C-alpha positions, 0 to 999 in steps of 0.5 A: 498533510498535502503538498500541492503544486502545478505540473511544472513545479512537480517536474522541477522538484522530481527531476533528478531524484525519481529513480524510476526512469521516465521522460516525465518524472511523476510520483506513482499512485501508492500508499506508503508507510511513513518512516521517521525521516518522512515524518520528520521532514513533513513536520519541518516543512509544516513549520518552515517560513517563506525563506526555506519552505522550498528547501524543506519541500524538496527534502520531503519530496526526495524522501517520498520519491525514495520510497517509490524505488521499491516499485522498480522490480515490480514494473520490470515484472509487468508484461510489455515490450518497452519500459513505457508499456510495463510502467503503464501496466503497473499504473493500472494494476496499482490503481486496483491494488490501492482500491483493494487496500482501502476496501478490503472489507467489501466483497469484491470479485476478480471480474470487477477488479479486472474491469477497473484495470481494463483487462479480462479476468484471466489477463488481470490475475496473470499481470497482477501476480507477475507484478506483485508476486501474489494473486489479487485474492492473496493480497485481499486476504492479507489486507483483511487480516491487517485490518482485523489486527488494527481493529483488535488493538483499537476497537471494542468490537467482539472478535466475531464482529471484527472478523465480519467487519474485516470481510470474513464471514467464517469465524473459524477460517478467520481464526486459522488465517490470523494465526497463520499470518501473525503466529498468535491468536486473535484472542491473544492480541485482544488480551494485549499479551506482552509477547504478542505485542513484540510479535506484531511489531516485528511483523509490520 
């Protein structure tokens, strides 16, 4: 589902509900897990008629903007003397983080990521770690493990094939990291053990 509007419409919709202070209220680029309220309001907007479509759209946008309040601490940790500078750094880092989340199965080095953020590799790693409290590599591994978990639950591929499709060339390293991350083995997830399902739900 997409909510479209011109610049003035978004300014009106976001004014007063974006918790991150900025002269021009905007939604920052991000991928959010849609909770029950967001899904409920999205469905209500899809079913709305002309009389209450604006109200339903504002309710949905308010829910999405609330999800972005989590960015305030990360922006505060970004380098920069003013809020505007820190926010600009965050937008550059967020662009890279979104790319990593969508392409975690690829072989991506820090130099490539640094160029995307217009930083030197050293400054990029330092800024990324300051904002997100983990290195780009740690985030990449975490996204690969999440991808592998999803594939184990939904794909007929063998575990070794899933490890490779998730960016792990070493099956032993994958098995060790998976167990450290989720507290269970990849084989147990594939078998669909009842206790494993409870553990994975709790880890989301």
